[in-house]
C-alpha positions as CSV (number, residue, x, y, z in Angstrom):
1,X,-0.1,0.1,0.2
2,X,1.7,3.4,-0.8
3,X,1.8,6.2,1.6
4,X,-1.4,8.4,-0.4
5,X,-3.4,5.2,-0.2
6,X,-2.6,5.0,3.6
7,X,-3.2,8.4,4.3
8,X,-6.9,8.1,2.8
9,X,-7.3,5.6,4.7
10,X,-6.7,7.0,8.2
11,X,-9.9,7.5,10.1
12,X,-11.3,10.8,10.2
13,X,-10.6,12.8,13.6
14,X,-13.6,14.6,15.3
15,X,-12.9,17.9,16.2
16,X,-15.8,18.1,18.6
17,X,-13.7,17.0,21.6
18,X,-10.4,18.6,21.2
19,X,-8.8,21.2,22.8
20,X,-7.0,24.3,21.6
21,X,-3.6,22.7,21.9
22,X,-4.9,19.5,20.5
23,X,-6.7,21.3,17.5
24,X,-3.2,23.1,16.9
25,X,-1.4,19.8,16.9
26,X,-4.1,18.3,14.5
27,X,-3.1,21.3,11.8
28,X,0.3,20.9,12.3
29,X,-0.3,16.9,11.1
30,X,-1.9,18.0,8.3
31,X,0.6,20.9,7.3
32,X,-1.5,23.8,8.4
33,X,-0.6,27.0,10.3
34,X,-1.7,27.1,14.5
35,X,-4.0,30.1,13.5
36,X,-6.2,27.7,11.9
37,X,-6.9,26.4,15.1
38,X,-8.2,29.6,16.2
39,X,-10.2,29.7,13.2
40,X,-12.2,26.6,13.2
41,X,-12.6,26.9,17.3
42,X,-14.6,30.0,16.8
43,X,-16.7,28.7,13.7
44,X,-17.5,25.3,15.6
45,X,-17.9,26.5,19.3
46,X,-18.9,30.5,19.2
47,X,-20.6,30.0,15.8
48,X,-22.1,26.5,16.5
49,X,-21.4,25.7,12.7
50,X,-20.9,22.0,12.1
51,X,-20.1,21.8,8.1
52,X,-16.6,22.7,7.0
53,X,-18.1,24.3,3.8
54,X,-19.7,27.3,6.1
55,X,-16.7,28.2,7.4
56,X,-16.4,30.9,5.0
57,X,-13.0,32.5,5.9
58,X,-10.9,29.1,5.2
59,X,-9.9,28.4,1.6
60,X,-11.8,26.4,-0.7
61,X,-8.7,23.9,-0.6
62,X,-8.3,23.8,3.2
63,X,-12.1,23.0,3.1
64,X,-11.7,19.9,1.0
65,X,-8.3,19.0,3.3
66,X,-11.0,18.9,6.2
67,X,-13.5,17.0,4.4
68,X,-11.2,14.5,3.8
69,X,-9.1,14.4,7.5
70,X,-11.9,15.2,9.8
71,X,-15.2,15.6,10.9
72,X,-17.7,16.7,13.1
73,X,-20.2,14.8,14.7
74,X,-23.0,16.0,16.6
75,X,-25.4,13.1,18.0
76,X,-29.1,12.9,17.0
77,X,-31.0,15.0,18.7
78,X,-34.0,12.1,18.9
79,X,-36.5,14.3,21.5
80,X,-36.8,17.8,22.3
81,X,-39.2,19.8,24.5
82,X,-39.8,23.1,25.6
83,X,-41.0,23.6,29.4
84,X,-43.5,26.4,30.0
85,X,-41.1,28.0,32.5
86,X,-38.3,28.2,29.7
87,X,-36.5,24.9,30.5
88,X,-35.5,23.2,27.5
89,X,-34.9,19.3,27.4
90,X,-32.9,17.6,24.9
91,X,-32.3,13.7,24.4
92,X,-29.5,13.0,22.2
93,X,-28.9,9.8,20.2
94,X,-25.2,8.3,20.8
95,X,-24.7,4.6,19.5
96,X,-26.3,1.2,20.2
97,X,-29.4,2.8,21.1
98,X,-27.7,4.6,23.9
99,X,-29.1,8.4,24.8
100,X,-28.4,11.0,27.2
101,X,-30.4,13.8,28.2
102,X,-29.1,17.1,28.9
103,X,-31.4,20.2,30.4
104,X,-31.2,24.5,30.2
105,X,-32.7,26.5,33.0
106,X,-32.9,30.1,32.6
107,X,-33.0,31.9,35.9
108,X,-32.2,35.2,36.6
109,X,-30.5,36.4,33.6
110,X,-28.5,33.0,33.9
111,X,-28.6,30.2,31.6
112,X,-27.7,27.2,33.7
113,X,-27.1,23.9,31.7
114,X,-27.1,20.4,33.4
115,X,-24.6,18.1,31.3
116,X,-24.3,14.5,31.3
117,X,-21.3,12.6,31.9
118,X,-22.4,8.8,31.8
119,X,-25.1,6.8,30.2
120,X,-26.8,5.6,33.5
121,X,-25.1,5.8,36.4
122,X,-23.2,2.6,38.7
123,X,-23.8,4.6,41.6
124,X,-27.7,3.8,42.6
125,X,-28.6,6.3,44.5
126,X,-32.0,5.6,46.2
127,X,-33.8,8.8,45.3
128,X,-32.6,9.3,41.8
129,X,-34.3,7.8,38.7
130,X,-31.2,7.9,36.6
131,X,-29.5,5.0,39.2
132,X,-32.4,3.2,38.5
133,X,-31.8,2.7,35.2
134,X,-28.3,1.1,35.5
135,X,-25.1,1.8,33.7
136,X,-23.9,1.6,30.0
137,X,-20.8,3.4,29.5
138,X,-18.9,6.8,29.7
139,X,-19.2,9.8,27.4
140,X,-16.5,10.7,25.5
141,X,-15.4,14.7,25.4
142,X,-16.7,14.9,22.3
143,X,-20.0,13.7,23.7
144,X,-20.1,16.0,26.7
145,X,-19.2,19.2,24.6
146,X,-21.8,18.3,22.3
147,X,-24.4,18.9,24.8
148,X,-22.9,22.0,25.1
149,X,-23.1,22.5,21.2
150,X,-26.9,21.5,20.8
151,X,-28.3,23.9,23.8
152,X,-26.0,26.9,21.7
153,X,-27.4,26.0,18.9
154,X,-30.9,25.8,19.8
155,X,-31.2,29.6,20.2
156,X,-30.2,30.2,16.4
157,X,-27.7,32.9,14.6
158,X,-26.5,35.8,17.0
159,X,-25.0,39.1,15.9
160,X,-22.3,39.1,19.0
161,X,-20.5,35.8,19.6
162,X,-19.8,36.9,22.9
163,X,-23.6,36.8,23.8
164,X,-23.6,33.1,25.0
165,X,-27.2,31.5,26.0
166,X,-25.3,29.3,28.2
167,X,-23.6,31.2,31.1
168,X,-23.1,28.5,33.3
169,X,-22.5,24.6,33.2
170,X,-22.9,22.0,36.1
171,X,-21.6,18.8,35.4
172,X,-24.7,17.0,37.1
173,X,-26.9,15.2,34.4
174,X,-26.7,11.5,34.1
175,X,-23.7,9.7,35.9
176,X,-20.8,10.1,38.2
177,X,-18.5,12.9,36.6
178,X,-15.3,11.7,38.6
179,X,-15.8,8.2,37.4
180,X,-15.3,9.7,33.8
181,X,-12.3,11.4,34.9
182,X,-10.3,12.2,32.1
183,X,-13.0,12.9,29.7
184,X,-14.8,15.4,32.3
185,X,-12.0,17.2,33.2
186,X,-10.8,17.5,29.5
187,X,-14.4,18.6,28.8
188,X,-14.6,21.5,31.2
189,X,-11.0,22.7,30.3
190,X,-12.5,23.6,26.8
191,X,-15.9,24.9,28.3
192,X,-13.6,27.4,29.8
193,X,-11.6,28.1,26.8
194,X,-12.3,31.9,25.5
195,X,-12.3,30.3,22.4
196,X,-14.8,27.4,23.3
197,X,-17.5,28.4,25.7
198,X,-16.0,30.9,27.9
199,X,-17.3,29.8,30.9
200,X,-15.9,31.3,34.4
201,X,-14.5,28.9,36.5
202,X,-17.0,30.3,39.0
203,X,-19.8,29.1,36.6
204,X,-18.6,26.1,36.2
205,X,-19.3,23.4,38.5
206,X,-18.8,19.9,39.1
207,X,-21.2,17.8,41.4
208,X,-20.2,14.7,43.1
209,X,-21.5,12.2,45.0
210,X,-17.9,12.0,47.0
211,X,-15.4,9.6,45.1
212,X,-12.4,11.1,47.1
213,X,-9.5,10.0,45.7
214,X,-10.9,11.5,42.6
215,X,-11.9,15.2,44.5
216,X,-7.9,15.2,45.3
217,X,-6.8,14.6,41.7
218,X,-9.3,17.1,40.4
219,X,-8.0,19.4,42.8
220,X,-4.5,19.2,41.0
221,X,-6.1,19.7,37.3
222,X,-8.8,22.2,37.3
223,X,-10.0,25.4,39.5
224,X,-13.9,24.7,39.1
225,X,-16.5,25.4,41.6
226,X,-17.5,22.0,43.5
227,X,-20.9,20.5,44.5
228,X,-21.6,17.6,47.1
229,X,-24.4,15.5,46.5
230,X,-24.7,15.1,50.4
231,X,-28.2,14.4,51.4
232,X,-27.9,12.7,54.9
233,X,-25.9,14.5,57.8
234,X,-25.0,11.3,59.4
235,X,-23.5,8.1,58.1
236,X,-26.2,5.7,58.6
237,X,-28.4,7.9,56.9
238,X,-26.1,8.3,53.7
239,X,-25.1,4.7,53.4
240,X,-29.0,3.9,52.4
241,X,-29.4,7.2,50.3
242,X,-25.8,7.5,48.7
243,X,-24.4,4.0,48.6
244,X,-20.8,5.4,47.9
245,X,-20.6,6.6,51.5
246,X,-19.9,2.8,52.6
247,X,-16.5,3.6,50.8
248,X,-15.8,7.1,51.4
249,X,-17.9,8.1,54.8
250,X,-18.5,11.5,55.6
251,X,-15.4,12.4,57.3
252,X,-13.1,11.0,54.3
253,X,-15.4,13.3,52.4
254,X,-15.5,16.4,54.3
255,X,-11.9,16.5,55.0
256,X,-11.0,16.2,51.0
257,X,-13.9,19.4,50.8
258,X,-11.4,21.3,53.3
259,X,-8.4,20.2,51.1
260,X,-10.4,21.5,48.0
261,X,-10.7,24.9,49.5
262,X,-7.6,25.2,50.9
263,X,-6.0,24.6,47.4
264,X,-7.2,28.1,46.5
265,X,-7.9,29.6,49.7
266,X,-8.4,33.1,48.2
267,X,-10.4,31.9,45.1
268,X,-12.8,29.3,46.3
269,X,-15.3,30.5,48.7
270,X,-17.6,27.9,49.8
271,X,-18.9,24.3,48.6
272,X,-22.3,23.6,47.7
273,X,-23.8,21.0,49.7
274,X,-26.9,19.2,47.8
275,X,-29.5,18.1,50.3
276,X,-32.6,16.5,48.8
277,X,-35.8,16.6,50.8
278,X,-37.5,13.2,51.2
279,X,-40.7,13.2,53.6
280,X,-39.9,11.2,57.0
281,X,-36.5,10.5,55.7
282,X,-34.1,13.1,56.3
283,X,-36.3,16.2,56.6
284,X,-37.0,16.4,60.6
285,X,-35.7,19.0,63.0
286,X,-33.1,16.6,64.4
287,X,-31.7,16.1,60.8
288,X,-31.1,19.8,60.5
289,X,-29.2,20.1,63.6
290,X,-27.2,17.2,62.8
291,X,-26.5,19.1,59.4
292,X,-25.5,22.5,60.8
293,X,-23.2,20.6,63.2
294,X,-21.6,18.7,60.7
295,X,-20.8,21.1,58.2
296,X,-19.6,24.0,61.1
297,X,-16.0,23.9,60.0
298,X,-16.8,23.8,55.8
299,X,-17.7,27.1,54.5
300,X,-20.8,26.0,52.8
301,X,-23.8,27.1,50.7
302,X,-27.1,24.5,51.2
303,X,-29.2,23.7,48.8
304,X,-32.3,22.2,49.8
305,X,-33.8,20.3,46.6
306,X,-37.2,19.2,46.8
307,X,-37.5,15.4,45.9
308,X,-38.8,14.7,42.4
309,X,-41.0,11.4,42.5
310,X,-40.8,8.7,39.9
311,X,-42.4,5.5,39.8
312,X,-41.3,2.8,42.1
313,X,-39.2,5.0,44.3
314,X,-41.3,4.8,47.8
315,X,-40.5,8.5,48.4
316,X,-42.2,11.6,48.8
317,X,-41.6,15.3,48.6
318,X,-40.9,17.0,51.7
319,X,-44.4,19.6,52.3
320,X,-43.4,22.9,51.3
321,X,-43.7,24.3,55.4
322,X,-41.6,21.1,56.1
323,X,-38.6,22.8,53.6
324,X,-39.4,26.5,55.1
325,X,-38.4,25.4,58.4
326,X,-35.4,23.6,57.6
327,X,-34.2,26.5,55.5
328,X,-34.9,28.8,58.1
329,X,-33.4,27.1,60.6
330,X,-30.0,26.4,58.7
331,X,-30.1,30.4,57.8
332,X,-30.1,31.2,61.8
333,X,-27.4,29.0,62.2
334,X,-25.5,31.5,59.6
335,X,-26.1,29.0,56.4
336,X,-26.5,30.7,53.2
337,X,-29.6,28.0,52.3
338,X,-31.8,28.1,49.2
339,X,-34.2,25.9,48.2
340,X,-33.9,25.0,44.6
341,X,-37.2,25.8,42.6
342,X,-38.2,22.8,40.7
343,X,-38.3,23.3,36.7
344,X,-39.3,21.8,34.2
345,X,-41.5,19.2,35.8
346,X,-43.8,19.1,32.9
347,X,-41.0,17.5,30.6
348,X,-39.3,15.4,33.0
349,X,-36.4,17.6,33.1
350,X,-36.2,18.1,36.9
351,X,-33.5,17.1,39.2
352,X,-33.3,13.1,39.6
353,X,-35.8,12.5,36.5
354,X,-32.8,12.5,33.7
355,X,-33.6,9.0,33.0
356,X,-32.4,8.3,29.3
357,X,-32.3,4.9,27.4
358,X,-30.1,2.4,28.8
359,X,-29.8,-1.1,27.4
360,X,-28.2,-4.0,28.6
361,X,-27.9,-2.8,32.1
362,X,-27.8,-5.6,34.3
363,X,-24.9,-7.1,32.5
364,X,-22.5,-3.9,32.1
365,X,-24.0,-2.4,35.7
366,X,-22.1,-5.5,37.0
367,X,-18.9,-5.3,35.2
368,X,-18.6,-1.5,36.0
369,X,-19.1,-2.2,39.6
370,X,-16.2,-4.3,39.9
371,X,-13.9,-2.4,37.6
372,X,-14.9,1.1,38.9
373,X,-16.2,1.1,42.7
374,X,-17.4,-1.5,44.4
375,X,-19.0,0.3,47.4
376,X,-19.4,-3.0,49.5
377,X,-16.0,-4.2,49.3
378,X,-14.0,-1.0,49.5
379,X,-11.8,-1.5,46.6
380,X,-10.2,1.5,45.2
381,X,-11.9,2.7,41.8
382,X,-9.0,3.4,39.2
383,X,-8.8,7.3,38.4
384,X,-6.6,7.2,35.3
385,X,-7.3,5.0,32.3
């Protein structure tokens, strides 16, 4: 096989998930100058353009070269729906029948996108419908970034490319982000890049259930906001609601939170503690007192989340007056405490309702539990590929 034939047989490179540095390397590999990376990043991420022929400041010869060497893969949107409250939800088709969901929530001049990191979730938190669907696989960096691309593209062309509809991103959709460490961290760097999505580190949040070693590793690799899915003020209850607590109990989790804050003491002010309110489970006055005591040494913002019911959960949402009492008690203890507005319920887009379509869940869930994290045995999960 001659060299020309061999080059044309190489698989095309999907540019969607490439960082600026990787895009520079790609263009060098096809004999082009580094500034081509800037041009294409602006078209792809700022302009939401996925066709090389529409990148009009590139020469025809370069566009032809890109057509043969590269591609821009955007997952098919198989379902989209806009809520009456402005929330937008998309179901994105991946491969082999897999799908994930992403949700855009507009509030007070912000546009927050809730992004998925896995197809399903292996952690099986008892109050989350996503976890009940089992786990299929990790998303690639390109598949994570494509969710931001689809959301931006849905708003149509904009005269000012700096006018980004997505101002905030939370890695809080389907999956545990820190169990897809490399792809998530790379995607978040791309989200922060001014030529990518220009999202400030204070507006980019990763939410974890508490994979302690990965929290420490993340601390070394990226500076973003951190949210912790706490949901219980003691180990006994958290073991039931968030099974990973059996492996990394509250003492270890809160120590990791302290290390996270200490790393950038002048920049990181607080960690958001997420606390789903479930009637008769974790919403008593005693639970509120325990929570206030638990977090007294951790600079925290507490986000109370009314439980979103789903079939077979066996749980009910705490009554509004109970949630209000819980909030007022914590406020009196000096904690900034908010109650998350339930958004997008009419399109199943509220927190805990990101279900997607997960196939072959039993076999793969078992395999990944053994490979990634066995919350009963205490085996350490691998953090790198």
